[in-house]
C-alpha positions in Angstrom: -34.6 -32.8 13.4 -36.2 -29.4 12.9 -34.7 -26.3 14.5 -36.9 -24.7 17.2 -37.2 -20.9 17.2 -39.3 -18.3 19.0 -42.1 -16.9 16.8 -45.3 -15.0 17.5 -48.2 -13.5 15.5 -49.1 -9.9 15.7 -51.6 -7.5 14.1 -50.7 -4.7 11.8 -51.6 -2.1 14.4 -49.4 -3.7 17.1 -46.4 -4.0 14.8 -45.9 -0.3 14.3 -42.6 0.9 15.7 -40.9 -2.6 15.6 -37.8 -3.6 13.6 -37.8 -7.3 12.7 -35.1 -9.4 11.1 -37.5 -12.1 9.8 -41.2 -11.7 9.1 -43.9 -13.6 7.3 -46.7 -11.4 6.1 -50.0 -12.7 5.0 -51.2 -10.1 2.5 -54.2 -12.0 1.3 -56.5 -10.7 4.0 -59.3 -8.6 2.4 -59.9 -6.5 5.4 -56.6 -4.5 5.0 -57.2 -0.8 4.4 -55.1 1.2 2.0 -51.5 1.6 3.3 -51.7 -1.2 6.0 -49.7 -3.7 4.0 -47.0 -1.1 3.5 -46.8 -0.7 7.3 -46.3 -4.4 7.8 -43.7 -4.7 5.0 -41.7 -1.8 6.4 -41.1 -3.6 9.7 -38.4 -5.9 8.1 -34.8 -4.6 8.1 -33.9 -6.4 4.8 -35.5 -8.1 1.9 -33.8 -11.3 2.8 -35.9 -11.6 6.0 -39.2 -10.8 4.3 -41.5 -13.7 3.3 -44.9 -13.0 1.7 -47.8 -15.5 1.4 -51.1 -15.2 -0.4 -49.8 -12.4 -2.6 -52.0 -11.5 -5.6 -50.5 -8.7 -7.8 -53.8 -8.1 -9.5 -55.3 -6.8 -6.2 -52.6 -4.1 -5.7 -54.1 -0.6 -5.8 -52.2 2.6 -6.0 -53.0 6.3 -6.7 -52.7 7.3 -10.3 -50.3 10.2 -9.4 -48.0 7.8 -7.6 -47.8 5.5 -10.7 -47.1 8.4 -13.0 -44.3 9.5 -10.7 -42.8 6.0 -10.7 -42.9 5.9 -14.5 -41.3 9.3 -14.7 -38.4 8.2 -12.5 -38.0 4.9 -14.4 -37.9 6.8 -17.7 -35.3 9.2 -16.3 -33.0 6.9 -14.3 -33.9 3.3 -15.4 -35.1 3.4 -19.0 -34.5 -0.3 -19.2 -37.5 -1.0 -17.0 -41.0 -1.1 -18.5 -43.6 1.4 -17.5 -46.3 0.4 -15.0 -49.7 0.2 -16.8 -52.5 2.4 -15.6 -56.0 1.0 -16.0 -58.6 3.6 -16.5 -62.1 2.6 -15.5 -65.2 4.6 -15.8 -67.6 4.9 -12.9 -70.7 2.9 -13.5 -73.8 5.0 -13.8 -76.7 3.7 -11.8 -80.1 4.9 -13.0 -82.7 6.0 -10.6 -85.3 3.5 -9.7 -88.7 5.1 -10.3 -91.2 3.6 -7.9 -94.2 5.5 -8.9 -95.1 7.9 -11.7 -95.3 11.6 -11.2 -99.1 11.5 -11.2 -100.7 8.6 -9.4 -104.4 8.9 -8.6 -104.2 6.0 -6.1 -102.1 8.1 -3.6 -104.2 9.9 -1.0 -103.0 12.3 1.7 -104.2 12.2 5.2 -103.6 14.7 8.0 -103.3 13.2 11.4 -105.1 15.2 14.1 -102.8 16.7 16.7 -104.8 15.1 19.5 -104.1 11.6 18.3 -100.6 11.5 19.9 -102.0 12.8 23.2 -104.8 10.3 23.2 -102.3 7.5 23.4 -101.0 8.8 26.6 -103.5 6.9 28.7 -102.0 3.7 27.4 -98.7 4.5 29.2 -99.8 6.2 32.4 -102.8 4.7 34.2 -104.9 6.9 36.4 -106.2 6.5 39.9 -109.9 6.9 40.8 -110.9 9.3 43.6 -114.2 7.5 44.7 -114.3 8.9 48.2 -113.3 12.4 47.1 -110.3 12.6 49.4 -107.8 10.2 47.7 -106.2 12.8 45.6 -103.2 13.2 48.0 -102.4 9.4 47.8 -103.0 9.4 44.0 -100.6 12.2 43.4 -97.9 10.6 45.6 -98.2 7.2 43.9 -98.0 8.7 40.4 -94.7 10.4 41.4 -93.3 7.2 43.0 -94.4 4.8 40.2 -92.8 7.1 37.6 -89.3 6.7 39.1 -87.8 3.8 37.2 -85.4 2.6 39.9 -88.0 2.7 42.6 -90.4 0.8 40.4 -87.8 -1.9 39.6 -87.0 -2.3 43.3 -90.7 -2.7 44.2 -91.3 -5.3 41.6 -88.2 -7.4 42.4 -88.7 -7.2 46.2 -89.3 -10.6 47.9 -91.8 -9.4 50.5 -95.3 -8.8 49.1 -97.1 -5.6 50.2 -100.1 -3.6 49.2 -97.8 -1.1 47.5 -96.2 -3.9 45.5 -99.6 -5.2 44.4 -100.6 -1.8 43.3 -97.3 -1.4 41.4 -98.0 -4.7 39.5 -101.4 -3.4 38.5 -99.8 -0.1 37.4 -97.3 -1.7 35.1 -100.0 -4.0 33.7 -101.8 -0.8 32.4 -104.9 -1.5 34.5 -107.3 1.4 34.4 -109.1 3.0 37.3 -106.6 2.0 40.0 -107.7 2.6 43.6 -105.4 3.6 46.4 -108.0 3.1 49.1 -106.8 -0.4 50.2 -103.2 1.0 50.5 -104.5 3.9 52.7 -106.4 1.5 54.9 -103.4 -0.7 55.5 -101.7 2.3 57.3 -104.7 2.7 59.6 -105.4 6.1 61.2 -105.3 8.8 59.9 -105.0 7.7 56.2 -107.9 5.2 56.5 -110.3 8.0 57.5 -112.5 9.7 54.9 -110.6 12.9 55.3 -107.9 14.5 53.2 -104.4 14.2 54.7 -101.0 15.9 54.1 -99.3 14.3 51.1 -95.8 14.7 52.7 -96.9 12.7 55.7 -98.3 10.0 53.5 -95.0 9.8 51.5 -93.1 9.5 54.8 -95.4 6.6 55.9 -94.9 4.9 52.6 -91.1 5.1 52.9 -91.1 3.9 56.5 -93.2 0.8 55.6 -91.5 -0.2 52.4 -87.8 -1.2 52.1 -87.5 -0.6 48.3 -88.5 3.0 48.9 -85.9 3.4 51.6 -83.2 2.0 49.4 -83.9 4.8 46.8 -85.0 7.7 48.9 -83.4 7.8 52.4 -80.5 10.2 52.8 -78.6 11.6 55.8 -79.1 14.9 57.5 -75.9 16.0 59.1 -76.4 18.5 61.9 -73.5 20.4 63.6 -74.0 22.1 67.0 -71.3 24.5 68.2 -71.3 25.9 71.7 -71.0 29.7 71.8 -68.9 29.5 75.1 -66.3 26.8 74.4 -66.7 26.3 70.6 -67.1 22.6 71.1 -68.9 21.1 68.1 -71.1 18.0 68.1 -72.0 16.2 64.9 -75.1 14.1 64.4 -76.3 12.3 61.3 -79.9 11.1 61.2 -81.9 9.3 58.5 -84.2 11.7 56.6 -87.0 11.1 54.2 -88.0 14.6 52.9 -85.9 17.8 52.8 -87.9 20.7 54.2 -87.3 23.9 52.2 -88.1 27.3 53.7 -89.3 30.1 51.5 -86.9 33.1 51.8 -88.1 36.5 52.9 -87.4 38.1 49.5 -89.9 36.2 47.3 -89.1 38.2 44.1 -86.2 36.0 42.9 -86.7 32.5 44.4 -85.0 29.5 42.9 -84.6 25.9 44.1 -80.9 26.6 44.7 -81.6 29.7 46.8 -84.0 27.8 49.0 -81.6 24.9 49.3 -78.8 27.2 50.5 -81.0 28.2 53.5 -80.5 24.7 54.9 -76.8 25.2 55.4 -77.1 28.7 57.0 -76.3 29.1 60.7 -79.2 29.1 63.1 -78.9 30.3 66.7 -80.3 27.9 69.2 -81.0 29.0 72.8 -80.5 26.9 76.0 -78.7 23.9 74.6 -76.8 21.7 77.1 -73.1 21.7 76.4 -71.3 18.5 77.2 -68.0 20.3 77.9 -69.4 23.2 79.9 -72.0 21.1 81.7 -74.5 24.0 81.5 -76.9 25.6 79.0 -75.5 28.0 76.5 -76.6 29.3 73.1 -75.5 27.1 70.1 -75.2 27.7 66.4 -76.6 24.9 64.2 -75.8 24.1 60.6 -77.2 21.3 58.5 -76.1 19.5 55.4 -77.4 16.7 53.2 -75.1 13.7 53.1 -75.3 10.2 51.6 -77.7 11.5 49.0 -79.6 8.9 47.1 -80.7 8.8 43.5 -84.0 10.5 44.3 -84.7 13.2 46.9 -88.1 14.5 47.9 -88.2 18.2 48.6 -91.1 19.9 50.4 -91.6 23.7 50.1 -93.1 25.1 53.3 -96.0 27.1 51.8 -97.7 27.6 55.2 -96.4 30.4 57.3 -98.7 29.1 60.1 -101.5 26.5 60.5 -104.0 28.6 58.6 -102.1 31.0 56.2 -100.7 29.8 52.9 -98.0 31.7 51.0 -99.6 32.5 47.6 -97.2 35.2 46.3 -94.3 32.9 45.6 -93.1 32.6 42.0 -90.4 30.1 41.3 -87.8 31.0 38.6 -86.3 28.4 36.2 -87.7 25.5 38.2 -88.3 23.0 35.3 -84.8 23.2 33.9 -82.8 24.1 37.1 -80.1 21.7 38.3 -78.8 21.8 41.9 -75.7 20.2 43.5 -76.6 18.0 46.5 -73.7 16.1 48.2 -71.6 16.3 45.1 -74.2 15.1 42.7 -76.4 17.0 40.2 -80.1 16.8 40.5 -82.9 18.0 38.2 -86.7 18.2 38.7 -88.5 15.0 37.8 -92.0 15.7 39.1 -93.9 18.0 41.4 -97.0 17.6 43.6 -99.3 20.7 43.6 -101.6 21.8 46.4 -104.6 23.6 45.0 -106.6 25.7 47.5 -106.1 27.7 50.7 -107.0 25.0 53.2 -105.0 22.0 54.5 -108.0 19.7 54.8 -110.3 20.7 51.9 -108.0 21.5 49.0 -107.0 19.3 46.0 -103.7 17.6 45.0 -102.4 16.9 41.5 -99.0 16.2 40.2 -96.9 17.0 37.1 -94.4 14.4 36.0 -91.7 14.5 33.3 -92.7 11.9 30.7 -90.8 11.5 27.4 -89.3 15.0 27.8 -92.8 16.5 28.2 -94.8 17.5 31.2 -97.9 15.4 32.0 -100.6 16.5 34.5 -102.0 13.6 36.6 -105.3 14.7 38.1 -106.6 11.4 39.6 -107.9 9.5 36.6 -107.5 12.4 34.2 -104.1 12.2 32.5 -103.1 14.7 29.9 -100.1 16.7 28.5 -99.8 20.1 30.1 -97.5 23.1 29.9 -95.5 24.0 32.9 -97.6 26.4 35.0 -95.9 29.8 34.7 -96.2 31.8 37.9 -97.9 29.0 39.7 -98.7 29.6 43.4 -99.5 26.0 44.4 
């Protein structure tokens, strides 16, 4: 009968710090680094409990200075022991491999034109035609939505077929001269009319009608009303599509953060019915963004009234600015620009971040563009 004993295998790294009475060490593994075998051998408390297998003395390597020190100690204290031989090997010199001679008449130098890289851009970003002359607002909105990777993936994978999904399939198939007219007509009035519409209203309609957009864009608007008489506060959270940003009075130093902070400022509301007082009293209202999604649409209110557009607004550090919304950091991905001083007869374009560069999408005309410094659109 053979005796039964407890045994287990362990790696060199896991054995550090252990003290073992008996140990079998396989030192024939070629993956050991310098010093690892010593770590394993030092786990055993005595030589009687050490058993070595696959030991090859010719593969032992040691530093030359260490061998010299061992020989010095042997000569001093144990002259009866032979010296350890030191093998000196010269480093093999590898000659350079000359691929071509210094002067080769067959080599020709070509300078690539700078525009060749930009010309390939149309392969990656399809354009939208503006056949009726009023589709620019829809074209700009679709370019922004289709260049959001998560939104595009949700659209393609969604089970319910829609006009927006069909257009997304054509977009990723790199079809040229895409047309948003059928999508506009599917919404009926007013987008089916041959008249330019507000791009924010069109985006809101797209979100309402398409679940994949809701999953990536809807956030909560938390509103707190506080009665000035009894200090009773009421909280209401509503689903919101687009965050409205108000331009501050001082337009000299406007940033995205400064406009966003206006949302949480207290606003005095007159004649609000208090549920506790059972009568009308002034209330203070504060608003906050909650349950923020991966993407958030922001709309800057550039119209002081129905006919007057704010044209002296200069945004500072907008392309690189990051803002904290509901505990998450956001940076600018794209922007839709309104060109002109009329709501119904102006033109829309968009600028999107593509491969760390800014790309202007002007209907079917797609090209690299610099960020517009001092833009008033």
